[in-house]
C-alpha positions as a Markdown table, in Angstrom:
| # | Residue | x | y | z |
|---|---|---|---|---|
| 1 | Met | 88.5 | 106.7 | 103.2 |
| 2 | Thr | 91.0 | 104.2 | 104.8 |
| 3 | Ala | 91.4 | 103.1 | 108.3 |
| 4 | Thr | 95.1 | 103.5 | 108.0 |
| 5 | Leu | 94.9 | 107.2 | 107.3 |
| 6 | Asp | 97.4 | 109.6 | 109.0 |
| 7 | Val | 94.4 | 111.6 | 110.4 |
| 8 | Ala | 96.5 | 114.2 | 112.4 |
| 9 | Arg | 98.4 | 115.2 | 109.1 |
| 10 | Val | 95.3 | 115.3 | 106.9 |
| 11 | Ala | 93.3 | 117.4 | 109.4 |
| 12 | Ala | 96.1 | 119.8 | 109.9 |
| 13 | Ala | 96.5 | 120.1 | 106.0 |
| 14 | Leu | 92.7 | 121.1 | 106.1 |
| 15 | Gly | 93.2 | 123.9 | 108.6 |
| 16 | Gly | 92.4 | 122.0 | 111.7 |
| 17 | Ala | 89.4 | 120.0 | 110.3 |
| 18 | Pro | 87.4 | 118.1 | 112.9 |
| 19 | Val | 87.9 | 114.4 | 112.9 |
| 20 | Ile | 84.8 | 112.0 | 113.3 |
| 21 | Glu | 85.7 | 108.4 | 114.0 |
| 22 | Ala | 83.3 | 105.4 | 113.8 |
| 23 | Lys | 84.4 | 102.4 | 115.2 |
| 24 | Gly | 83.0 | 99.1 | 113.8 |
| 25 | Arg | 82.4 | 96.1 | 116.0 |
| 26 | Met | 85.5 | 94.0 | 116.5 |
| 27 | Phe | 86.0 | 90.9 | 118.6 |
| 28 | Pro | 89.3 | 90.6 | 120.8 |
| 29 | Val | 92.3 | 89.5 | 119.1 |
| 30 | Glu | 95.4 | 87.7 | 120.8 |
| 31 | Ile | 98.8 | 88.6 | 119.6 |
| 32 | Glu | 101.5 | 86.0 | 119.4 |
| 33 | His | 105.1 | 86.4 | 118.0 |
| 34 | Ala | 106.9 | 83.7 | 116.1 |
| 35 | Pro | 110.2 | 85.6 | 114.9 |
| 36 | Arg | 111.6 | 84.3 | 111.7 |
| 37 | Lys | 115.0 | 82.5 | 112.0 |
| 38 | Gln | 118.0 | 84.4 | 110.9 |
| 39 | Gly | 118.9 | 83.6 | 107.1 |
| 40 | Ala | 115.9 | 81.2 | 106.7 |
| 41 | Arg | 113.8 | 81.5 | 103.5 |
| 42 | Leu | 110.6 | 83.4 | 103.9 |
| 43 | Glu | 108.4 | 80.9 | 102.2 |
| 44 | Asp | 109.6 | 78.1 | 104.5 |
| 45 | Glu | 109.1 | 80.1 | 107.6 |
| 46 | Val | 105.6 | 81.0 | 106.6 |
| 47 | Ala | 104.7 | 77.5 | 105.7 |
| 48 | Ala | 106.0 | 76.2 | 109.0 |
| 49 | Ala | 103.9 | 79.0 | 110.7 |
| 50 | Val | 100.8 | 78.0 | 108.8 |
| 51 | Thr | 101.2 | 74.2 | 109.6 |
| 52 | Ala | 101.7 | 75.0 | 113.4 |
| 53 | Ala | 98.7 | 77.3 | 113.5 |
| 54 | Leu | 96.4 | 74.8 | 111.8 |
| 55 | Ala | 97.3 | 72.2 | 114.6 |
| 56 | Ala | 97.0 | 74.9 | 117.5 |
| 57 | His | 93.9 | 76.9 | 116.5 |
| 58 | Ala | 90.4 | 76.4 | 115.0 |
| 59 | Gly | 89.1 | 78.3 | 112.0 |
| 60 | Ser | 90.5 | 79.4 | 108.8 |
| 61 | Leu | 93.7 | 81.3 | 108.3 |
| 62 | Leu | 94.6 | 84.6 | 106.4 |
| 63 | Val | 98.2 | 84.9 | 105.7 |
| 64 | Phe | 99.9 | 88.2 | 104.6 |
| 65 | Leu | 102.8 | 88.0 | 102.1 |
| 66 | Pro | 104.6 | 90.7 | 100.2 |
| 67 | Gly | 103.7 | 89.6 | 96.7 |
| 68 | Ala | 102.5 | 87.0 | 94.2 |
| 69 | Arg | 105.9 | 85.3 | 94.0 |
| 70 | Glu | 105.9 | 84.5 | 97.6 |
| 71 | Ile | 102.3 | 83.5 | 97.7 |
| 72 | Glu | 102.7 | 80.9 | 94.9 |
| 73 | Arg | 105.9 | 79.4 | 96.5 |
| 74 | Val | 104.0 | 79.1 | 99.9 |
| 75 | Ala | 101.1 | 77.7 | 98.2 |
| 76 | Glu | 103.2 | 75.0 | 96.4 |
| 77 | Leu | 104.7 | 74.1 | 99.8 |
| 78 | Leu | 101.4 | 73.7 | 101.5 |
| 79 | Arg | 99.2 | 72.1 | 98.9 |
| 80 | Gly | 98.9 | 68.2 | 99.8 |
| 81 | Arg | 100.6 | 68.7 | 103.0 |
| 82 | Val | 97.9 | 70.4 | 105.0 |
| 83 | Asn | 94.3 | 69.3 | 105.6 |
| 84 | Ala | 92.9 | 72.8 | 104.3 |
| 85 | Asp | 92.1 | 74.5 | 101.0 |
| 86 | Val | 94.8 | 76.8 | 99.9 |
| 87 | Arg | 93.7 | 79.8 | 98.1 |
| 88 | Pro | 96.0 | 82.6 | 96.7 |
| 89 | Leu | 94.6 | 86.2 | 96.7 |
| 90 | Tyr | 96.3 | 89.1 | 94.8 |
| 91 | Gly | 95.3 | 91.8 | 92.4 |
| 92 | Ala | 96.6 | 90.3 | 89.2 |
| 93 | Met | 94.4 | 87.2 | 89.6 |
| 94 | Ala | 91.2 | 86.7 | 87.5 |
| 95 | Gly | 87.9 | 87.7 | 89.1 |
| 96 | Pro | 86.6 | 84.1 | 89.6 |
| 97 | Glu | 89.9 | 83.1 | 91.4 |
| 98 | Gln | 89.6 | 85.9 | 93.6 |
| 99 | Asp | 86.0 | 85.1 | 94.3 |
| 100 | Ala | 87.0 | 81.5 | 95.2 |
| 101 | Ala | 89.5 | 82.9 | 97.8 |
| 102 | Ile | 86.9 | 85.3 | 99.4 |
| 103 | Ala | 84.0 | 82.6 | 99.4 |
| 104 | Pro | 83.3 | 80.8 | 102.5 |
| 105 | Ala | 85.1 | 77.3 | 103.0 |
| 106 | Pro | 82.8 | 74.2 | 102.3 |
| 107 | Asp | 81.2 | 72.6 | 105.4 |
| 108 | Gly | 83.7 | 70.7 | 107.4 |
| 109 | Arg | 86.9 | 72.3 | 105.7 |
| 110 | Arg | 89.3 | 74.9 | 106.6 |
| 111 | Lys | 90.9 | 77.4 | 104.2 |
| 112 | Val | 94.3 | 79.2 | 104.1 |
| 113 | Val | 94.1 | 82.4 | 102.2 |
| 114 | Leu | 97.5 | 83.5 | 101.1 |
| 115 | Ala | 97.0 | 87.3 | 100.4 |
| 116 | Thr | 98.9 | 90.5 | 99.7 |
| 117 | Ser | 98.1 | 93.8 | 101.4 |
| 118 | Ile | 95.0 | 93.9 | 99.2 |
| 119 | Ala | 93.1 | 92.0 | 102.0 |
| 120 | Glu | 94.1 | 94.5 | 104.8 |
| 121 | Thr | 91.0 | 96.6 | 104.7 |
| 122 | Ser | 88.8 | 95.8 | 101.9 |
| 123 | Leu | 87.1 | 92.7 | 102.7 |
| 124 | Thr | 86.0 | 90.0 | 105.4 |
| 125 | Ile | 86.7 | 86.5 | 104.7 |
| 126 | Glu | 84.2 | 84.4 | 106.6 |
| 127 | Gly | 85.6 | 81.7 | 108.8 |
| 128 | Val | 88.9 | 83.4 | 109.4 |
| 129 | Arg | 89.9 | 83.6 | 112.9 |
| 130 | Val | 93.8 | 83.3 | 112.7 |
| 131 | Val | 95.9 | 85.9 | 110.8 |
| 132 | Ile | 99.6 | 85.2 | 110.0 |
| 133 | Asp | 101.5 | 88.3 | 109.3 |
| 134 | Ala | 105.1 | 88.2 | 107.7 |
| 135 | Gly | 105.3 | 91.9 | 108.2 |
| 136 | Leu | 106.4 | 92.9 | 104.7 |
| 137 | Ala | 104.7 | 94.6 | 101.8 |
| 138 | Arg | 105.6 | 95.5 | 98.1 |
| 139 | Arg | 105.4 | 99.1 | 97.2 |
| 140 | Pro | 106.2 | 101.0 | 93.9 |
| 141 | Arg | 109.3 | 103.3 | 94.1 |
| 142 | Tyr | 110.0 | 105.7 | 91.2 |
| 143 | Glu | 113.7 | 106.5 | 90.5 |
| 144 | Pro | 113.9 | 109.7 | 88.6 |
| 145 | Asp | 117.6 | 109.2 | 87.9 |
| 146 | Val | 116.7 | 106.3 | 85.5 |
| 147 | Gly | 113.1 | 107.2 | 84.8 |
| 148 | Leu | 111.7 | 103.7 | 86.1 |
| 149 | Thr | 109.5 | 102.4 | 88.8 |
| 150 | Arg | 110.5 | 99.4 | 90.6 |
| 151 | Leu | 108.8 | 97.4 | 93.4 |
| 152 | Glu | 110.5 | 97.5 | 96.8 |
| 153 | Thr | 109.9 | 95.1 | 99.5 |
| 154 | Val | 109.6 | 97.0 | 102.9 |
| 155 | Arg | 108.5 | 96.5 | 106.4 |
| 156 | Val | 104.7 | 97.1 | 107.1 |
| 157 | Ser | 103.8 | 100.2 | 109.2 |
| 158 | Gln | 102.3 | 99.9 | 112.6 |
| 159 | Ala | 98.9 | 101.0 | 111.1 |
| 160 | Ala | 99.1 | 98.3 | 108.5 |
| 161 | Ala | 100.0 | 95.6 | 111.0 |
| 162 | Glu | 97.1 | 96.8 | 113.2 |
| 163 | Gln | 94.7 | 96.5 | 110.1 |
| 164 | Arg | 96.1 | 93.0 | 109.5 |
| 165 | Arg | 95.6 | 92.0 | 113.2 |
| 166 | Gly | 92.0 | 93.1 | 113.0 |
| 167 | Arg | 91.1 | 90.6 | 110.2 |
| 168 | Ala | 91.2 | 88.0 | 112.8 |
| 169 | Gly | 88.4 | 89.6 | 114.8 |
| 170 | Arg | 85.9 | 90.5 | 112.4 |
| 171 | Leu | 83.4 | 87.7 | 113.2 |
| 172 | Glu | 84.6 | 86.1 | 116.4 |
| 173 | Pro | 87.7 | 86.3 | 118.7 |
| 174 | Gly | 90.8 | 85.4 | 116.9 |
| 175 | Val | 94.6 | 85.0 | 117.0 |
| 176 | Cys | 97.3 | 87.1 | 115.2 |
| 177 | Ile | 100.8 | 85.5 | 114.8 |
| 178 | Arg | 103.5 | 88.0 | 113.8 |
| 179 | Leu | 106.6 | 86.8 | 112.4 |
| 180 | Trp | 108.9 | 89.2 | 114.2 |
| 181 | Glu | 109.8 | 89.9 | 117.7 |
| 182 | Ala | 107.4 | 91.9 | 119.9 |
| 183 | Gly | 110.1 | 94.6 | 120.6 |
| 184 | Glu | 110.3 | 95.4 | 116.8 |
| 185 | Thr | 106.9 | 96.7 | 116.6 |
| 186 | Pro | 107.4 | 100.2 | 118.0 |
| 187 | Ala | 110.2 | 100.6 | 115.6 |
| 188 | Leu | 107.8 | 100.2 | 112.7 |
| 189 | Ala | 106.9 | 103.5 | 110.8 |
| 190 | Pro | 103.6 | 104.7 | 112.4 |
| 191 | His | 102.0 | 105.1 | 109.0 |
| 192 | Asp | 102.7 | 104.0 | 105.4 |
| 193 | Arg | 104.4 | 106.6 | 103.4 |
| 194 | Pro | 101.9 | 108.4 | 100.9 |
| 195 | Gln | 102.3 | 106.7 | 97.5 |
| 196 | Met | 102.4 | 110.0 | 95.5 |
| 197 | Leu | 105.7 | 110.9 | 97.2 |
| 198 | Asp | 107.3 | 107.8 | 95.5 |
| 199 | Ala | 105.1 | 107.7 | 92.2 |
| 200 | Asp | 106.2 | 108.8 | 88.9 |
| 201 | Leu | 104.1 | 112.2 | 88.4 |
| 202 | Ser | 105.7 | 113.1 | 85.0 |
| 203 | Gly | 102.4 | 112.1 | 83.3 |
| 204 | Leu | 100.6 | 115.0 | 85.1 |
């Protein structure tokens, strides 16, 4: 199950199966937009947004970036410059490092968790009430001409952006800062493309 499932298509494929929806409790989340400057480096823009959010809002931050490379670069820019613990979170990290990112911040401290889309739906990080969304994700794409799978950086879907926004409202009212213009959201794909349409299925 996933909260970003394209329910109408799945129900139709199952011959008009009934859909049962269970909404969890969620607090209101205010959306702000801080579009990135044309030609500016993603990591610099995200680090600036984190610094501004720490000054303007209370609570810890969850920042969505496309991949480990961008996460490590932003972490390098922030460490020693912000009064908060900076914690990367992505799939290739060791278990104890992932646990440190998810654990509550020590009393009197704030935390900035720099995460991939792994943090969209699978967990709640205590203390997070601000989400910064760069609006990008990294997806595998199989190229049959060369027989290789490569990672491609793409815009997130509306469903994924909504899931990311919801991370700020799990435990108390929050704020989601999107690093794109408000008018761009309706142009995003409604849902993520199913991964099996782009995967290498030759092993099957």
